[in-house]
Backbone as ProteinMPNN parsed JSONL, in Angstrom:
{"seq_chain_A": "MKLIAASIPEQLLSRKAIADRWQTSVETVKRREKAGLLKAIRFNQRLLRYKLSNVEAVEAAAASDAK", "coords_chain_A": {"N_chain_A": [[69.388, 114.009, 92.909], [69.7, 110.707, 93.891], [72.179, 108.24, 94.308], [72.182, 104.784, 94.392], [73.987, 102.538, 96.137], [73.627, 99.824, 96.342], [72.69, 99.015, 93.933], [74.707, 98.251, 92.282], [76.031, 95.262, 91.645], [78.235, 93.182, 93.546], [81.341, 91.907, 92.411], [81.958, 88.477, 91.858], [84.28, 85.863, 92.393], [85.794, 82.885, 91.132], [87.484, 79.945, 92.453], [89.552, 79.279, 90.722], [89.928, 81.693, 89.367], [90.893, 83.301, 91.435], [93.219, 81.899, 92.087], [94.66, 82.276, 89.717], [94.924, 85.063, 89.832], [96.492, 85.381, 92.124], [98.679, 83.977, 91.361], [99.093, 81.253, 92.046], [98.254, 77.938, 93.255], [95.046, 76.24, 92.945], [94.616, 74.676, 95.13], [95.951, 76.071, 97.154], [94.261, 78.256, 97.474], [92.042, 76.899, 98.467], [93.122, 76.086, 100.922], [93.449, 78.559, 102.175], [90.79, 79.252, 102.497], [89.946, 77.187, 104.223], [91.484, 77.814, 106.435], [90.187, 80.023, 107.286], [90.649, 82.516, 106.232], [89.491, 83.322, 103.86], [86.138, 83.775, 102.903], [83.704, 81.789, 101.58], [80.967, 81.912, 99.27], [78.412, 79.796, 99.007], [76.595, 78.317, 96.463], [75.489, 75.922, 95.805], [76.155, 72.44, 96.485], [78.452, 72.06, 94.95], [79.147, 74.466, 93.667], [80.805, 77.431, 94.305], [81.711, 80.771, 95.227], [83.751, 83.723, 95.649], [83.705, 86.881, 97.229], [84.891, 89.79, 95.659], [85.721, 91.93, 97.24], [86.415, 90.653, 99.636], [88.584, 89.119, 98.789], [90.364, 91.156, 98.065], [90.743, 92.258, 100.604], [92.163, 90.223, 101.893], [94.472, 90.301, 100.353], [95.376, 92.889, 100.983], [95.893, 92.587, 103.709], [97.954, 90.722, 103.601], [99.874, 92.232, 102.295], [100.38, 94.228, 104.176], [101.421, 92.69, 106.233], [103.773, 91.884, 105.093], [105.413, 94.035, 105.233]], "CA_chain_A": [[69.344, 112.635, 92.456], [70.452, 109.829, 94.769], [72.734, 107.012, 93.745], [72.025, 103.674, 95.311], [75.166, 101.665, 96.028], [73.198, 98.43, 96.239], [72.318, 98.692, 92.557], [75.879, 97.705, 91.604], [76.352, 93.981, 92.3], [79.656, 92.935, 93.784], [81.907, 90.871, 91.555], [82.277, 87.216, 92.516], [85.381, 85.172, 91.726], [85.944, 81.443, 91.356], [88.787, 79.546, 92.991], [90.522, 79.346, 89.623], [90.221, 83.107, 89.104], [91.741, 83.782, 92.53], [94.522, 81.248, 91.911], [95.338, 83.001, 88.632], [95.211, 86.411, 90.327], [97.576, 85.266, 93.1], [99.734, 83.169, 90.738], [99.271, 80.102, 92.922], [97.387, 76.816, 92.888], [93.692, 76.207, 93.487], [94.741, 74.069, 96.457], [96.315, 77.14, 98.084], [93.028, 79.007, 97.727], [91.251, 76.047, 99.363], [93.739, 76.148, 102.247], [93.124, 79.879, 102.744], [89.399, 79.163, 102.919], [89.887, 76.303, 105.388], [92.108, 78.539, 107.544], [89.301, 81.107, 107.694], [91.065, 83.786, 105.647], [88.535, 83.63, 102.785], [84.79, 83.257, 103.143], [83.069, 81.417, 100.315], [79.516, 81.94, 99.13], [78.026, 78.527, 98.384], [75.326, 78.324, 95.741], [75.04, 74.542, 96.008], [77.242, 71.629, 97.021], [79.657, 72.12, 94.109], [79.435, 75.804, 93.15], [81.061, 78.474, 95.286], [82.397, 81.958, 94.732], [84.299, 84.597, 96.67], [83.514, 88.301, 96.943], [86.124, 90.493, 95.305], [86.146, 92.742, 98.389], [87.09, 89.755, 100.585], [89.879, 88.78, 98.183], [91.204, 92.347, 98.192], [91.078, 92.403, 102.022], [93.237, 89.258, 102.16], [95.667, 90.846, 99.694], [95.839, 94.039, 101.764], [96.463, 92.067, 104.953], [99.241, 90.099, 103.258], [100.815, 93.315, 101.963], [100.778, 94.917, 105.417], [102.247, 91.745, 106.985], [105.063, 91.771, 104.419], [106.232, 95.239, 105.511]], "C_chain_A": [[70.247, 111.782, 93.342], [70.967, 108.62, 93.998], [72.625, 105.923, 94.798], [73.189, 102.709, 95.095], [74.763, 100.216, 95.829], [72.838, 98.036, 94.813], [73.489, 98.108, 91.761], [76.248, 96.401, 92.304], [77.862, 93.803, 92.455], [80.134, 91.779, 92.914], [82.263, 89.651, 92.393], [83.33, 86.483, 91.695], [85.384, 83.694, 92.075], [87.31, 81.168, 91.985], [89.87, 79.684, 91.93], [90.917, 80.79, 89.339], [91.128, 83.686, 90.187], [93.139, 83.176, 92.414], [95.32, 81.942, 90.807], [95.781, 84.385, 89.098], [96.414, 86.393, 91.267], [98.77, 84.49, 92.565], [100.126, 82.001, 91.649], [98.327, 78.995, 92.484], [95.994, 76.975, 93.502], [93.722, 75.616, 94.895], [95.123, 75.106, 97.514], [95.096, 77.977, 98.445], [92.134, 78.216, 98.678], [91.798, 76.095, 100.787], [93.446, 77.47, 102.937], [91.679, 79.902, 103.241], [89.285, 78.335, 104.203], [90.474, 76.976, 106.625], [91.25, 79.711, 108.025], [89.682, 82.468, 107.138], [90.12, 84.256, 104.546], [87.193, 83.015, 103.126], [84.134, 83.01, 101.79], [81.561, 81.598, 100.402], [79.152, 80.673, 98.375], [76.658, 78.657, 97.741], [74.677, 76.944, 95.786], [76.264, 73.755, 96.485], [78.552, 71.776, 96.236], [80.078, 73.527, 93.708], [79.636, 76.799, 94.281], [81.839, 79.6, 94.635], [82.858, 82.785, 95.925], [84.056, 86.041, 96.258], [84.866, 88.939, 96.667], [86.623, 91.316, 96.486], [86.855, 91.893, 99.439], [88.478, 89.371, 100.086], [90.843, 89.958, 98.332], [91.62, 92.585, 99.641], [92.207, 91.451, 102.41], [94.543, 89.758, 101.549], [96.242, 92.014, 100.485], [96.483, 93.594, 103.069], [97.829, 91.434, 104.699], [100.29, 91.16, 102.957], [101.286, 94.017, 103.22], [101.641, 94.005, 106.293], [103.659, 91.662, 106.406], [105.984, 92.954, 104.735], [107.005, 95.129, 106.783]], "O_chain_A": [[71.423, 112.098, 93.522], [70.274, 108.059, 93.149], [72.949, 106.141, 95.965], [73.353, 102.141, 94.015], [75.498, 99.454, 95.201], [72.697, 96.85, 94.515], [73.287, 97.536, 90.689], [76.727, 96.426, 93.438], [78.648, 94.222, 91.604], [79.417, 90.799, 92.711], [82.8, 89.772, 93.494], [83.284, 86.479, 90.465], [85.019, 83.305, 93.184], [88.173, 82.044, 92.04], [90.973, 80.153, 92.213], [92.088, 81.085, 89.099], [92.028, 84.472, 89.891], [94.134, 83.871, 92.62], [96.522, 82.167, 90.954], [96.889, 84.824, 88.789], [97.259, 87.287, 91.213], [99.778, 84.361, 93.259], [101.296, 81.792, 91.972], [97.672, 79.11, 91.448], [95.795, 77.74, 94.446], [92.937, 76.016, 95.754], [94.662, 75.023, 98.652], [94.925, 78.362, 99.602], [91.537, 78.787, 99.589], [91.031, 76.138, 101.749], [93.221, 77.505, 104.147], [91.381, 80.496, 104.277], [88.609, 78.736, 105.15], [90.013, 76.734, 107.741], [91.55, 80.322, 109.051], [89.099, 83.477, 107.531], [89.967, 85.458, 104.328], [87.118, 81.874, 103.581], [84.026, 83.916, 100.964], [80.961, 81.454, 101.467], [79.547, 80.501, 97.222], [75.688, 79.055, 98.386], [73.451, 76.827, 95.802], [77.284, 74.342, 96.844], [79.635, 71.631, 96.802], [81.255, 73.757, 93.433], [78.751, 76.992, 95.115], [82.528, 79.411, 93.632], [82.417, 82.577, 97.055], [84.184, 86.389, 95.085], [85.853, 88.664, 97.35], [87.83, 91.393, 96.713], [87.801, 92.363, 100.072], [89.431, 89.304, 100.863], [92.007, 89.77, 98.686], [92.726, 93.061, 99.893], [93.104, 91.824, 103.166], [95.601, 89.648, 102.168], [97.459, 92.12, 100.641], [97.496, 94.153, 103.489], [98.751, 91.598, 105.497], [101.457, 91.008, 103.319], [102.461, 94.368, 103.331], [102.505, 94.494, 107.021], [104.621, 91.404, 107.13], [107.195, 92.875, 104.527], [107.732, 96.054, 107.145]]}, "name": "protein", "num_of_chains": 1, "seq": "MKLIAASIPEQLLSRKAIADRWQTSVETVKRREKAGLLKAIRFNQRLLRYKLSNVEAVEAAAASDAK"}
């Protein structure tokens, strides 16, 4: 029996959810996006989300820079 990885959708996070996760402001999340550290998925002009894997990659990079 084969398991298909594509059958599990990746979790998407809002700016507010990331700001809460990082204990920072939504404006900081916007700055990270503008700097190219976070890539947003745009659904329309107002709605965007971020892949959890991208958020975790930014966190890992920040942790390795802090060492």
